[in-house]
C-alpha positions as CSV (number, residue, x, y, z in Angstrom):
1,X,-26.6,-33.2,24.3
2,X,-25.0,-33.5,27.5
3,X,-21.3,-32.6,27.7
4,X,-21.6,-30.7,24.5
5,X,-20.6,-27.1,24.3
6,X,-23.5,-25.0,23.4
7,X,-23.5,-21.6,21.4
8,X,-25.0,-18.3,22.9
9,X,-28.0,-20.0,24.6
10,X,-30.4,-19.9,21.5
11,X,-34.0,-20.9,22.0
12,X,-34.8,-23.9,20.0
13,X,-35.9,-22.2,17.0
14,X,-38.0,-19.7,18.8
15,X,-39.0,-17.4,15.8
16,X,-41.2,-14.8,16.5
17,X,-42.4,-12.2,14.1
18,X,-41.6,-8.6,14.0
19,X,-44.4,-8.6,11.6
20,X,-45.5,-11.2,9.0
21,X,-42.3,-11.1,7.1
22,X,-39.8,-11.2,9.7
23,X,-38.1,-13.9,11.9
24,X,-36.6,-13.2,15.2
25,X,-34.1,-15.8,16.7
26,X,-33.8,-14.9,20.3
27,X,-35.6,-12.0,18.8
28,X,-35.8,-11.9,15.0
29,X,-36.3,-10.3,11.7
30,X,-35.3,-9.6,7.8
31,X,-33.5,-9.2,4.6
32,X,-35.1,-9.3,1.0
33,X,-35.5,-12.8,-0.3
34,X,-35.2,-11.6,-3.9
35,X,-31.8,-10.1,-3.4
36,X,-29.3,-12.6,-4.0
37,X,-26.4,-10.1,-3.7
38,X,-24.0,-10.5,-0.9
39,X,-25.2,-6.9,0.3
40,X,-27.8,-7.1,3.0
41,X,-30.6,-4.8,3.1
42,X,-30.8,-5.1,6.8
43,X,-28.7,-3.4,9.4
44,X,-28.9,-3.4,13.2
45,X,-27.8,-0.6,15.6
46,X,-27.8,-0.6,19.5
47,X,-29.3,2.8,21.3
48,X,-27.6,4.1,24.2
49,X,-30.0,2.5,26.7
50,X,-29.1,-1.0,25.1
51,X,-32.4,-1.3,22.8
52,X,-32.0,-2.4,19.5
53,X,-33.2,-0.7,16.2
54,X,-33.5,-2.3,12.8
55,X,-33.1,-0.4,9.5
56,X,-34.0,-1.8,6.1
57,X,-33.8,-0.3,2.6
58,X,-36.9,-1.6,0.8
59,X,-37.2,-2.2,-3.0
60,X,-37.7,1.4,-3.8
61,X,-34.7,2.6,-1.9
62,X,-36.7,4.1,1.1
63,X,-34.9,3.5,4.5
64,X,-37.3,2.4,7.2
65,X,-36.5,1.4,10.9
66,X,-38.2,0.0,14.0
67,X,-37.0,-0.2,17.5
68,X,-37.4,-2.3,20.4
69,X,-39.8,-0.7,23.0
70,X,-38.9,-0.4,26.8
71,X,-40.1,-3.9,27.6
72,X,-37.6,-5.3,25.0
73,X,-40.5,-7.8,24.1
74,X,-42.3,-5.4,21.8
75,X,-41.4,-3.4,18.8
76,X,-42.6,-0.1,17.3
77,X,-44.2,-0.1,13.9
78,X,-42.1,0.6,10.9
79,X,-41.4,4.3,10.3
80,X,-39.9,5.7,7.2
81,X,-36.6,7.9,7.3
82,X,-37.3,8.7,3.6
83,X,-34.6,8.9,0.8
84,X,-33.9,6.5,-2.1
85,X,-30.7,4.7,-1.1
86,X,-28.6,1.8,-2.4
87,X,-28.7,-1.3,0.0
88,X,-25.7,-1.4,2.4
89,X,-26.2,1.5,5.0
90,X,-23.8,1.9,7.8
91,X,-25.2,2.4,11.5
92,X,-22.9,3.7,14.1
93,X,-23.0,5.6,17.4
94,X,-21.5,8.9,17.7
95,X,-19.6,10.1,20.7
96,X,-22.8,11.3,22.4
97,X,-24.5,8.0,22.0
98,X,-26.8,9.0,19.1
99,X,-27.4,6.4,16.3
100,X,-26.4,7.7,13.0
101,X,-27.0,6.3,9.6
102,X,-24.9,6.9,6.4
103,X,-26.1,5.9,3.1
104,X,-25.4,6.1,-0.7
105,X,-27.9,8.2,-2.5
106,X,-29.4,6.5,-5.7
107,X,-29.4,9.7,-7.8
108,X,-26.3,11.3,-6.8
109,X,-24.0,8.2,-5.7
110,X,-22.9,10.6,-2.9
111,X,-22.9,9.8,0.8
112,X,-25.7,11.3,2.9
113,X,-26.4,10.9,6.7
114,X,-29.1,11.4,9.4
115,X,-28.7,11.3,13.2
116,X,-30.9,10.8,16.1
117,X,-31.8,14.3,17.5
118,X,-31.0,12.8,20.9
119,X,-29.7,9.5,22.2
120,X,-32.5,6.9,22.2
121,X,-34.8,9.4,20.5
122,X,-37.2,8.2,17.6
123,X,-36.8,11.7,16.3
124,X,-34.3,12.1,13.5
125,X,-32.5,14.9,11.8
126,X,-32.9,15.9,7.9
127,X,-30.5,14.2,5.6
128,X,-27.3,16.0,5.1
129,X,-25.0,15.1,2.2
130,X,-21.1,14.8,2.4
131,X,-20.2,16.5,-1.0
132,X,-17.3,16.1,-3.3
133,X,-17.1,12.3,-3.8
134,X,-19.3,9.8,-5.8
135,X,-18.9,6.4,-4.5
136,X,-20.1,2.8,-4.9
137,X,-22.0,1.4,-1.8
138,X,-22.1,0.0,0.6
139,X,-20.4,2.6,3.0
140,X,-18.7,1.9,6.2
141,X,-18.2,3.9,9.3
142,X,-16.7,3.6,12.7
143,X,-16.0,5.7,15.8
144,X,-12.4,6.8,16.5
145,X,-11.2,6.5,20.2
146,X,-12.0,10.1,21.0
147,X,-15.8,9.8,19.5
148,X,-15.1,11.3,16.2
149,X,-16.7,9.5,13.2
150,X,-14.9,8.5,10.2
151,X,-16.6,7.2,6.9
152,X,-15.1,5.0,4.2
153,X,-16.2,4.2,0.8
154,X,-15.0,3.1,-2.7
155,X,-14.7,5.9,-5.1
156,X,-17.0,5.3,-8.2
157,X,-14.5,6.7,-10.8
158,X,-11.3,4.9,-9.7
159,X,-12.2,2.3,-7.2
160,X,-9.8,3.7,-4.7
161,X,-10.5,3.9,-1.0
162,X,-11.8,7.2,0.2
163,X,-12.6,8.5,3.5
164,X,-13.8,11.6,5.4
165,X,-13.9,12.3,9.1
166,X,-15.4,14.7,11.6
167,X,-13.5,17.6,12.8
168,X,-12.6,18.3,16.5
169,X,-15.9,20.2,17.0
170,X,-18.1,17.2,15.9
171,X,-19.9,19.8,13.8
172,X,-18.0,19.7,10.4
173,X,-16.2,17.4,8.3
174,X,-12.8,17.2,6.6
175,X,-12.5,16.8,2.7
176,X,-12.7,13.5,1.2
177,X,-9.2,11.9,0.9
178,X,-7.8,9.3,-1.1
179,X,-6.0,6.7,1.0
180,X,-4.1,5.3,-1.9
181,X,-1.4,2.4,-1.7
182,X,0.0,-0.5,-3.5
183,X,-3.2,-2.7,-3.1
184,X,-5.5,-0.3,-4.6
185,X,-8.1,-0.5,-6.2
186,X,-10.4,-2.2,-3.7
187,X,-14.0,-3.9,-4.3
188,X,-16.8,-2.3,-2.3
189,X,-17.7,-4.0,1.0
190,X,-15.1,-2.4,3.3
191,X,-15.0,-3.5,6.9
192,X,-13.7,-1.1,9.7
193,X,-12.7,-2.4,13.1
194,X,-11.0,-0.9,16.1
195,X,-8.0,-2.7,17.5
196,X,-6.9,-2.8,21.2
197,X,-4.9,0.5,20.9
198,X,-7.8,2.1,19.7
199,X,-6.7,2.7,16.1
200,X,-9.1,2.0,13.3
201,X,-8.2,-0.7,10.9
202,X,-9.8,-1.1,7.3
203,X,-10.1,-4.3,5.7
204,X,-10.9,-4.7,2.0
205,X,-10.6,-6.9,-1.1
206,X,-8.1,-6.1,-3.9
207,X,-9.8,-6.0,-7.2
208,X,-7.1,-7.6,-9.2
209,X,-6.3,-10.6,-7.4
210,X,-9.1,-10.6,-4.8
211,X,-6.8,-11.2,-1.8
212,X,-7.9,-9.6,1.6
213,X,-5.9,-6.6,2.5
214,X,-5.7,-4.1,5.4
215,X,-4.2,-1.1,6.7
216,X,-4.7,0.9,10.0
217,X,-4.2,4.4,11.7
218,X,-0.6,4.8,12.8
219,X,-1.7,6.3,16.1
220,X,-5.3,6.4,17.6
221,X,-7.3,9.6,16.6
222,X,-5.1,10.4,13.5
223,X,-7.5,10.0,10.6
224,X,-5.0,11.5,8.1
225,X,-2.0,9.0,9.3
226,X,-2.3,5.4,8.1
227,X,0.1,2.4,7.6
228,X,0.9,1.1,4.1
229,X,-1.6,-1.7,2.9
230,X,-0.5,-5.1,3.8
231,X,-2.0,-8.2,2.2
232,X,-3.5,-11.3,4.3
233,X,-2.6,-13.4,1.3
234,X,-6.1,-15.1,1.0
235,X,-8.5,-14.7,-2.0
236,X,-12.1,-14.1,-0.2
237,X,-15.4,-13.1,-1.6
238,X,-17.1,-9.8,-0.6
239,X,-19.1,-10.1,2.6
240,X,-16.3,-11.2,5.1
241,X,-16.6,-10.4,8.7
242,X,-14.1,-8.9,11.3
243,X,-14.5,-9.4,15.1
244,X,-12.5,-9.0,18.3
245,X,-11.9,-11.7,20.6
246,X,-12.2,-11.4,24.4
247,X,-8.4,-10.8,24.5
248,X,-8.7,-8.0,21.9
249,X,-7.0,-9.8,19.0
250,X,-8.9,-9.3,15.9
251,X,-10.2,-12.3,13.6
252,X,-11.4,-12.3,10.1
253,X,-14.0,-14.8,8.6
254,X,-14.6,-15.1,4.9
255,X,-15.6,-17.6,2.1
256,X,-12.5,-18.4,0.0
257,X,-13.0,-17.2,-3.7
258,X,-11.6,-20.4,-5.2
259,X,-13.3,-23.4,-3.3
260,X,-16.0,-21.7,-1.5
261,X,-15.0,-22.8,2.1
262,X,-15.4,-20.5,5.2
263,X,-12.0,-19.7,6.3
264,X,-10.6,-17.7,9.0
265,X,-7.3,-15.8,10.4
266,X,-6.5,-14.1,13.5
267,X,-3.9,-11.7,15.0
268,X,-1.1,-13.4,16.7
269,X,-1.1,-10.7,19.4
270,X,-3.4,-7.6,19.9
271,X,-0.9,-5.1,18.6
272,X,-1.8,-3.4,15.5
273,X,1.2,-4.2,13.4
274,X,1.5,-7.8,14.7
275,X,1.6,-10.9,12.4
276,X,-1.5,-12.8,11.6
277,X,-2.0,-16.6,11.6
278,X,-2.0,-18.7,8.7
279,X,-5.7,-19.1,7.2
280,X,-7.5,-22.3,8.1
281,X,-10.7,-23.6,6.9
282,X,-13.8,-24.1,9.1
283,X,-14.9,-27.0,7.0
284,X,-18.0,-26.0,5.1
285,X,-19.1,-24.4,1.8
286,X,-21.5,-21.3,2.6
287,X,-22.8,-18.3,1.0
288,X,-20.4,-15.4,0.8
289,X,-21.8,-13.2,3.6
290,X,-21.0,-13.8,7.4
291,X,-22.6,-12.4,10.3
292,X,-20.6,-12.2,13.5
293,X,-21.3,-11.5,17.1
294,X,-19.6,-12.1,20.6
295,X,-21.6,-14.1,23.1
296,X,-21.9,-12.5,26.5
297,X,-19.1,-14.8,27.8
298,X,-16.9,-13.6,25.0
299,X,-16.9,-16.4,22.4
300,X,-17.2,-15.3,18.8
301,X,-20.2,-17.0,17.0
302,X,-20.7,-16.7,13.1
303,X,-23.8,-17.3,11.1
304,X,-24.2,-17.8,7.3
305,X,-26.4,-19.3,5.0
306,X,-26.0,-22.9,3.2
307,X,-25.9,-22.7,-0.8
308,X,-27.4,-26.1,-1.0
309,X,-30.6,-25.8,1.0
310,X,-30.8,-22.0,2.0
311,X,-30.9,-23.0,5.7
312,X,-28.8,-20.8,8.4
313,X,-25.9,-22.3,10.1
314,X,-23.7,-21.1,12.9
315,X,-20.3,-22.1,14.4
316,X,-18.6,-20.9,17.5
317,X,-15.5,-20.9,19.6
318,X,-15.4,-23.7,22.4
319,X,-14.2,-20.8,24.7
320,X,-13.7,-17.3,24.7
321,X,-10.4,-16.5,22.5
322,X,-10.1,-20.0,21.3
323,X,-9.1,-19.0,18.0
324,X,-7.9,-22.5,16.9
325,X,-10.5,-24.6,18.9
326,X,-14.0,-24.6,17.5
327,X,-16.5,-27.1,18.7
328,X,-16.6,-30.1,16.4
329,X,-19.0,-30.8,13.7
330,X,-22.6,-32.1,14.9
331,X,-26.0,-32.0,14.2
332,X,-28.8,-30.8,16.7
333,X,-31.4,-33.7,16.8
334,X,-34.1,-31.5,17.2
335,X,-34.5,-27.9,16.4
336,X,-37.9,-26.3,17.0
337,X,-39.4,-29.7,16.8
338,X,-38.1,-30.4,13.4
339,X,-35.8,-33.2,12.6
340,X,-32.4,-32.1,11.3
341,X,-30.4,-34.2,8.9
342,X,-27.2,-35.7,10.3
343,X,-24.0,-34.3,8.4
344,X,-20.9,-36.7,8.3
345,X,-18.3,-34.1,7.3
346,X,-14.6,-34.8,8.1
347,X,-12.6,-31.7,8.9
348,X,-9.2,-31.2,10.6
349,X,-9.7,-28.2,12.8
350,X,-12.6,-29.0,14.8
351,X,-15.2,-26.4,13.7
352,X,-18.9,-27.2,14.7
353,X,-21.5,-25.9,12.4
354,X,-25.2,-26.4,13.4
355,X,-28.2,-25.9,11.5
356,X,-30.5,-23.6,13.5
357,X,-33.6,-24.3,11.4
358,X,-34.2,-21.0,9.6
359,X,-34.8,-21.2,6.0
360,X,-33.7,-18.1,4.3
361,X,-31.9,-17.0,0.9
362,X,-30.9,-13.7,2.3
363,X,-28.3,-13.1,4.8
364,X,-28.5,-12.7,8.6
365,X,-27.5,-9.7,10.7
366,X,-26.7,-9.7,14.3
367,X,-27.4,-7.3,17.2
368,X,-26.5,-7.4,21.0
369,X,-28.9,-6.1,23.2
370,X,-29.4,-4.7,26.6
371,X,-29.2,-7.9,28.1
372,X,-25.8,-9.1,26.5
373,X,-27.6,-11.8,24.5
374,X,-27.2,-11.8,20.5
375,X,-30.2,-11.4,18.5
376,X,-30.2,-12.6,14.8
377,X,-32.3,-11.1,12.3
378,X,-33.2,-12.9,8.8
379,X,-35.8,-12.5,6.2
380,X,-38.7,-15.0,6.4
381,X,-38.9,-16.9,3.2
382,X,-42.6,-17.5,3.5
383,X,-43.6,-14.0,2.6
384,X,-42.0,-11.4,0.4
385,X,-43.1,-8.2,2.3
386,X,-41.3,-6.1,4.8
């Protein structure tokens, strides 16, 4: 492997169990094997002190969580946060650093939330609803530049994009508002990113032609002032990912809805209204759910699952911000002591996909812990228990 650019320093299939049903790569864990939907049952959040916390919606809709202990090498037991929710919760830090969870209630189809009682605390508040709107999960949330939270979801009646935000006191919420626009209705599975200027930017898929569309706040901290919708002119499947390069340019990764290839496009500059690059293929057909992380050195690394062998693969930038320069395809001759087949795949843009040795039909999720390293979580196919 001499002279080959490496990913984010993964151990050679150093899978360790959170319990009998989880894998940790670098540290590892779950989704549910029987769920072939692109919506992951698993979500990862980061406490104010850098410890990771894992949230999972079980088959009964109960939301459970467990968290890293201070040593970072041990995890708590599973603890229930109650409820009966659809898969696809949003986990976000508020302005004080507390973790908050937003979920869609199975009975009412309304959005409800719970927060840690204090940053890093294992104690959580009771569930509180955001009334006035029924939605189709999953829900998305992010923090404005001033620390206020904003929540986004697709309305159940019209498939239009709805959002709601905290007021200036952080103690109350606005009414649900329809964002409207030429590219509504949109599919569930929104992604909300924050650009260099601090403006929130929402990405979704137009229902009628399946192209990726986006809009953004016209100014940071103005939740009621948004640009018109703009098309990124690529048909993609739900489960796309958005990440920020080291130079703050946003980059989008998805699975093309026509040929199943992983594709990506990126901002030409970091300005919110900037042009985007043409779409290019990363040279592999994968399942339509991409997990994205940024390595400690700033390189973007993406993870997904092969539809042919249910193995987990990853690809990464050759250097931070190298949006057009991904390490060429290769195989890892040994992964955790297991021989990996050689893949002779010709592509034009130099993406490297490596089988990291984990078999799973579910989708991975990524967390970034106190040490700055990425941790990938996925369901252990050997057992069907969480």
